N, C-alpha and C positions, 0 to 999 in steps of 0.2 A: 870175193865179197858176195854176201847173200843177195839173191835176186829179189827185187821189190815185188810185193804183192800186186795183183791186178784184179780189176773188176771182171766178172764173168763175161759181160758184154756191155754195149753202150746203154741198153735199156736199164740195166741194173744201176749204172751211175746216175742216169737221169732220174730214175725213180727215187733213189736215195737222196739226191739233191732236192727233189720236190718235197720229200718227206721231211727233210731238215727245215725247209722254208715254211711249209704249211704247219702251223702250230695253233696253240690256244688263242693267240692274238687274232687270227683270221676270224674266229667265231665271236669272241667277246670284245674285240676292239674295233675292227673295221666298220661293222654296221653302225656303231655308235658315232664314230668319227665322221662317217659319210653323212649321217643324219644331222649332226651338229654343224657341219661345214657346207651346207648348201644342198643336201640331198643328191638328186641326180646330177646337179651342176658340179658336184665335187669330183665326178669322174674326169672332168677336163684337167684340173691340176694334178689329179692322181696319175693319169696316163702321161702327162707331160713329165712328171717326176720319175715315172717308170723308165722313160726313154732317155732322160737326161742325167739320171743318177743311178737308178736301180740296175738296169742292164749294163751300163758302162762299168760300174763297180764290180758287178759279177764277172764280166769278161776280164777285168783287171785281176781279180783274185784267182780265177781259173787259169789265167796265163802264168801267174807266179808258180802255182803248184805243178802245172803241166810242163813248164820249161825247166824248172829246177828240181823236179821229182823229189819233193820233200815237204815237210810240214811248214807252217807259217814261220817259225824261228829259222829253220833251215833256209827257206827261200829268201828272207830278209838278209840273212848273213851272206848268202851267195851273191846278192846284189851288191852289197857293200859292207865291209867289215865295220862293226860298231852299230849296225842297225838291227841285229838279231833281237834285241830287247823288245822291239815293237811287236814282233811275233809272239814273244812270251807274254807281253801285256795283253794281247788279244786272247791268248789261251787262258790266262788267269781270270780275265773278266768272264769268259765263257764258263770256266770252272766254278766261279762264285755263283753265277746265274743257275748253273746246274743244281747246286745245293738246295736252292729254294724252289726251282721249277719242278723238281721231282716231288717235293712236298705237295704242290698243287695237284700233281698227277695222283699222289697218294690220297688226297681228298676225294678225287673222282672214284678211286677204287673203293673207298669206304661207302660212298654214296650209291654204288652199285648194290650193296647189301641193304641200304635204306630204301631202295626204290620200290620194290614190290609191296612192302607194308606202308609205303609213303609215310615214313617215320616223322616227318616234319609237320604232319597233320595240317592245321589251318594257320600256322605261323612259321613259314620257312625262315624268316629273318631271325626270329628268336632261337629256332633250332640250330641254325648255322653258327651264330655268334655265341650264344650262351650255353647251348647243350653240346654241340659238336666241338667247337673250338674252345668253349669255356673261357672266353677271352678275358684278360686282365684289364685293369683300368689304364695301364701305362706301359710303354716299351721297357721302362726301367724296372718293371715288376714281371719277371718271366713266368712265375708260377711253376707248376709241375709239367711233366711231359704227358701229352695225350697219347695213351697207349695204342688205340686203334690206328691213329695216324702213323705212329712209329712202326707198327707191324706192317702197314701197307707200304711204308717207305722202304723197309727191308726188302719186301717183295719186288718193288720197282728196281732197286739197285741190283738184286740178283738177276732179274730179267735182262737188264742192260748188260751185265757181265756176260751172261750166256749168249747174248746176241753178238757182242763184238770181240770176245776173247779169241775167236778163231780167224778174225780178220775180215776183210771186205768181201771175201767170197761168201761167207755166211750172211753178212749184212745185205748183200745183193739178193739173196734168196728170201730173207725176212721181209724186205720192203715190197716184194711182189705181192705180199698179203696186206701189210700194214698201211701202205699208201692208198690202194683202192678202197679199203674198208671205210675210212671216214667219208669218202665221196658217196659211197652207197648209203651210209647212215644219214648223211646230210640230205640225200635225195628222198629218203623215207620220211624224214622230219619235215621237209618242204611240202611234200604231198599231203601229209596229215595237217600241217599248219594251214595250208591254203583252203582246206575244207571247213575251217572253224568260223563261227560267226565273228565278224569284226576283222577278219583277216585282211580284206581289201583296204580297210582304213589304215591298218598297220603298214601295208605296202605303199600306200599313198604317202605316209610320213617318211618312209625310207627313200622313195624315188623322186618325189615332186621337186623339180629343180628351183633353186633360189639363186638366180644368176647375179643378184646384187652382192652375194657373198664373195664373188670372184674378185672384187675390188679390195678385199681385206687381205693384207699380207700374211696374217696369221693362218688363213685358210691354206695358202700355198705352202707355208712352212709345215702345217699339219699333214699335207699331202706328201711332202718329201720325208717327213718323219715316219709316216705310216709305211711308205715304200721301203725306206731304209731298214726299219726294224722288223719287217715281215719277210725279208729275203735271206736271213741268216748271214748278213754281211758283217765283216770285221770280227767274227768269232774265231777265224782260222779254219772253220769247217770246210769251206769251199776250196781253200788251198789244199787241205789234207785230202779231200775226196778227189780232186783233180790230179794229185800226185800219184794216184794209183791207175791213171790212164796210160794207155800205150802212146807212143810218140806221134802216131798219125790220127789221133782222135780229134774230132771237131770240137771247137771251143765256142765259136760265135752262135751257131745254131742251137746248141745245147742251152746256152744262156738265155736265148729268147724263149725257148720251149719251157724252161723251168720258171722263168719270171712270169710268163703269161699264165701258166698253170696255177701258180700261187695266187695271182690277182683274180683269176676266174673263181678259185675256191673262196676267196674273200667275198666276192660279189654274191656268189651262191649262198654263202652263210647268212647274208641279210634276209634272204627269202625263208630261211629257217627260223630267224629270230623275230622279225617284225610281224608276221602273221600271229605269232603267239602273243606278242605285246599288244596287238590290236584286239585279240581275243580277251586278254586280261582287262584291257581298258573297257571293252564292251560289257563283260560280265560284272565288273565291279563299278562301272559308271564313273571312271576317273580318267582324266586326260593322259594320253600316251606320254607326254612330257614328264609326268610325275612317276612313271614306272620304268622308263628306259634308263639303264645304267651301263657302264662298261666294267670289264674285269670280273672279279669273283662275285660282285653284287648281282651281275646278270646271270652267271652260271649257277650259283648256289642259293640265290634268294628269289630273283624275279622269275626265272624259268621254272623252278620247282613249284612256285606259287601258282603259276598258270597251269602246269601239268596236273596239279591236284584238282583243278576244276574240270578237267576233261570228263565227259560223261561215260566214256568207254575206254577200257584198257589203259588207264592212267599209269599204272605200275609198269606196264610194258614199255610205254613211250618214255617214262622216266629212266628206265634201264638203258634204253637205246641212246638217250641223250648223254648219259654219263659214260657209256661205252664210247660214244663219239669223242667226248673230252679225253678219255684215256688214249684212244687211237690217234687223236691229233697230237697229243703231248709226247707219246713215247718215241716217235721217230726223231723229233727235235732233241729229245733228251739224250738218246744214245749217240746222235751225231755230235753233240757238244762234248761228250766223253771221248768219242773216237778222235776228235781233233787233238785233245790233250794227250791221248795215248800215242798218237802218231808223233807228236812233238817229243815225248819221252823216249820213244824208240829211236828216232833220228839223232837225238842228242847224246844218249848214253849207250847206244848199241846193245840194248838188252832185248830179251825175247818178249813176245806180245803178251803172254799170260802174266808174268810179273809186272809188266808195264801197266796192264789193265788193273791189276790189284793196287798198284802204287797210286793210281788216279782214283779208283772207285772207293777204296776204304776211307781215305780222308774226306772224300766228297760226302759219303754217308755220315761220317762222324760230325762234320760241320753242319750238315743238314738237320741234325737233332735239335739245334737251336730253333729252327722254324717249326718244330713239332710241339714246342712249349705253348703254354697258354698265352704268352706274349709274343709268340712267333709271327703272327700276322703283321704286327707293327714293324718288326725288323725286316720282314719280306718286302713290305711297301717302301721302307726307307732305302734298303739296299737296291731294289729294282730301279728306283728313280735315279740313283747315282750311276749305276752300271749302264743303264740305257741312255739317259739324257747326256751324260758327260763322258763316260768311259768309251763306249762303242763309237760315239761321234768323234772323239779325239783320235782313236785308232784309225778311223776311216780317213780323216784328214792327213795323218801321217802316211797312210798307205798311198794316197794320191800323190803326196810329195815324193815318196820313194819311187813309185812307178812312173809318175809323170816327168820328174826332173832328174832324179839320180840315175835311174836306168834309162829313161827316155820314152815318152808316150809313143812317138813315131816308131821307135825300134820295136816296142811291144806290139803295136798295131800291125806292123809287117809280119811279126812272128805269128800272131793268131790268124791272120789272113792266110798265111801259108799252110796252115793245118785245118782250115775250116771250109765248110761247104759253100759259104758265101762271104765276101769281104765286108768289112766295116770301113766307113769313110773317115775323113779327117775331123768330122764332128766329134768323134770319140776322143781325139786328142784334146779338143777344146773343153769337153766335159771334165775329163780327168785332171787337166792342168789348171783350169780356171773355175768353171761353173760349179761343179760338185763341191770342191773344198770351200768355195765362197759361201754357198748356201748352208753347208754344215757349220761353218764358222759363225754365220749370222744366227743360226738356231741356238748355238751354245750361248751367244751373247744375250739373246732374248730370254733364255731360261735362267741365266745368271741374274739378269735384272729382276726377274720374278722372285727368285730366291732371296735376293737382297731386300726387296720390298716386303716380302712376306715369307718367313721360314716355312719350308715344305710341310704340309699336312698338319700344322699346328702342334707338332711333336715337341717335347721338351728339348731345349737347346743341347743338353748333355747327350741325349740320344742321337741327335743330328751330328754332333761333334764326333761321336764314336763312328758313325757312318762315314763321315768325311775322312777320318783317320784311316779307316780300312781302304777307302777308295784311293787315297794318296799313297798308301803303302804298296799297292799293286805294281805301279811302274818301278818303284825302288826294288821290289823283289825280282821283277823281270830283269832289271839290270844286273843284279847279283847272279841270277841263274845264267844269264848270257855269258858271264865271264868264267863260268865253271865248265871246263872241257870244251870241246869243239863239236859242232854238228857233223853228223856222218854224211859224207858225200856219196851219192848213189851212182 
């Protein structure tokens, strides 16, 4: 039987896992969520969520891959026959997310070329929506394909293929460059931002604590959601990465290091974002509340608007910002693909190169939908369903399988035996009760919101198509799980 690939060293594994966790959401989501939910006070529920859900789930997923030496489907099948489909559901969700996540990275590539001439001039919003995306009036009207986005998307997929087609040995070398790079770029942007007029006002909005917010259950749910979605949980990535570890590799310590590094990057990102928002507020004499946004609105509208106002080297700092977006996105992108490739290799016992093509080519072809003029609408609809319902559902099932079917205490003893320091019985309580309960409550809250008001104000036909896609994934996962048997390592 062919020997399983291995990481070059522990550092390569930790760096790859950090790169997977640290992504676009650290920059364009965390600062906004913190500001909206109590500023500095938000750090209290945020770190409670980290230690009661984020780290416990990471340890759980690492324990699956490390113990069963296989992908997510292989690990679930090894725990109990009939549960393999949960692993495939996780991979399919990650695969779908990859198809549009890479399109967002492609936007960043295009904006690198728009940076030095500052092509958006005095209206970044009009440029992004009407000239760059040339967006249609409805998701039911796709329009044509945006050629610059398509060409950039081809480049992204080629880069991903070249990074992973030779296995984790090459991935380990690549992340030694791609993981430190965004931290360095963030540092440069923080230093530049802090020297701008109005920067301190922006920082004040970011960090001033509003402790009254801590009495709001929605704030705590927001903290758990942010932790959960920023650590690459439930994609099958962490299971795949840990399956390439040797038998004596530490699990607990690595989980703490990776989680804290991710959260530290999120916190640092706020110091790159809010000084610029304060500067924009200062120069245009408008309240910060009117300029702060999350998601693409921050990265492709608000930040470019502020950069255009810089008195010196605006083009250079624009280039550095979009290089930051590219570097943040690429590690997460190839980790999503790698998880799927590992699943294909374990299931059908094929070589890595054809497995990489089997995943990459359909991923690129499906991604073309999001390069159309109506693609942004479908990106938003799909992202909401995959994150709010798909990943959360997989996480609950993972807790059930690990906590009850395999046994939390059994897993705890296993990871303690291979780790630098032990975890206590608090971990059992989190995996069996606390984490799945909080995730279940979050699904109920979101469902209530969707019933009261359909998401995004989109046509019901478009939302119905999105739900059909979402509901088809577990069905496809069940079908795949019954075709052949996973390879035992």
